[in-house]
N, C-alpha and C positions, 0 to 999 in steps of 0.2 A: 504494500500500500504506500502510495506517495503521500508525504506529509509536508507541511509548510510551517515555518517558524512563526509563531503568533505572540506568545507571552515571553517578554525578555526577562533576564534574571532578576532585575529589580522588582518587576511586577510580581513575580513568583515569590521572591523573598519577602516582599511587603505583605502579600496575601497570607502566607503561612505564619509570619511573625505576628500579624494581627490576630489570627486565629488563636495562637498560643497566648498572647498578651491579654486579649479579651477574656479568654477562658480563665486565666490566672486571676485577673481582676474580679471576675464574677465569683469564683470560688473562694477568694480571700476577703470578700467584701466585709463581712462581720467578724472575721476570725483573725486576720493578720494585717493590720492597717498599713504598716510600712511596705509590705509586699504589694498590697492593693494600690497604694499611691505610686509606687515604682512602675507597676504594670500600666496604670493610668497615664502617667507621664510618657511612657514609651508609646502607648497608643496615640497620644496627642502628637508626638514627634513623627510617628509613622504617617498620620493623616496629613500633616504639613508637607512632608516629603512627597506623598502621593499626589497631592494637589499640584505641587511644582512639577512632578513628572507628568501629570495629566495635561499640563500646558506646554512642556518642552521635551517630553520623552519620546520614545519610539512610536512608530505609526499606530499600533493597536492600543497603546497606553494612553494616547491623547484623547481628551474629552471631545475634541472636534471630530474624532472618528466614530464615536459611539453615542454621544448625547443626541437624542432626537426630540422632536416636538411632542407635546402631550397627545396630539392627534395621531401621530405615527405610533406612539406607545399603545394607545387604545386600540388602534387598528391591528397592531401585532397581537395584542391580548385576545381580540376577537378571533383572529386567525388561529391562535392556539386553541381556543374553545371549539373551533370548527375542525381542528386537526389539520389545518392547511398552512401552518407557519413555515416560512422558508428558513433554511439553515444559514447562519451567519458565521463567517470565519472569525471575526472578533466578537464583541458583545452584541447580542441582538438588542432591539429597542427596549424590551422589558428589562434585560440585564443591565443595560446602560442606565436606565432609571433607578434600578436597585443600587448600583454603584453610588449614584448621587445621594440617594436616601441614606445609605449606610454611612457614607463619609460625613454627610451633614449631621446625622444623629450622633455619630461618634464625636464630632466636634462639640456638639452641645453637651454630650455626656461628660467629656473631659473638662470642658469649661465649667460646668456646674460642679464637678468634683473639685477642681482647683479653687473655685470661689468658696466652696464649703469648707475648705481647709485653710483658707487665707482670709479674704475680705469679709465673708459672711459666716465665719466659723460659729457653729452652734445655732444657726438660724434654721428653724424647722422647714420653712418654705423651700430653701435651696436644697436641703436633703431630700425633700419630696420630689423636686424637679429631677434631681440626680437619679433617684430610684425609678421614677417614671421613665426616664430616658433609657436606663438599663433594661427595664421590662420591654419597652418599645423595641430596643435592639434585639432582644431575644425573639420577638415576633418577626422582625425583619430577617434575622438569621434563618429562622424556620422557613420563611417564604423563599429566601435565597436558596436554601438547600433543596426545597421542593422544586424550584425552577431548574436547578442543576440536574436533579434526578430526571425530571420530565424531559428536558432537552436532550439529555444523554440517551434516554430510551427512544425518543422520537427520531433522533438523527443518527442513532446507532454509533455513538462515539462517547468515550468517557471524558467528560469535562474535568473531572478530578485528575485523571491521568495527564490531561493537557496542561493543567496548572502545576504539575510536577515536572514534566518534560519540556514544556514550552511549545509543543508541537500539536497540530491538529491535522486531520485528513485534508488533503488538498481540495480546493473548490471544484465542483462539477455541476453541470446542469443549471438549476435555478439558484444555487447557493449565492449569497450576497457577501461582498467583502465588508 
């Protein structure tokens, strides 16, 4: 099978480091504050670097390559519902929207965490915002994983494997770049 390079090493390292750091932060939330904060600050740094890479990075990492209008995202979601979505080499429109939602939510999560340990220490409302963002992120992660499983099954390729190797099956037929 012919493959093409899609995900560069930075995107893959970012993705898996984010998985580890978010998991560590979630698991240590009420148990180990120093570890929780370290994981949170690492997540914040990862998000900043990913935004920079989304502006200046390699082809498939750039936001301009995968961020689509809400109309295109809705159209793609309808196509999924009809079982007629086309395969994308990079992020599909729904995946692109999910990237933005995850990055934005992670930014708000880490900002609220920082504010709760510094400027608004001890304030209940900031702790509630932080907890709400953490729970929202769990929902987004579940939706992301569901989308990865669905796309992998529908297009007969492992998206998890592509995030490890950086490669996907070469485009053919109606596949979109």
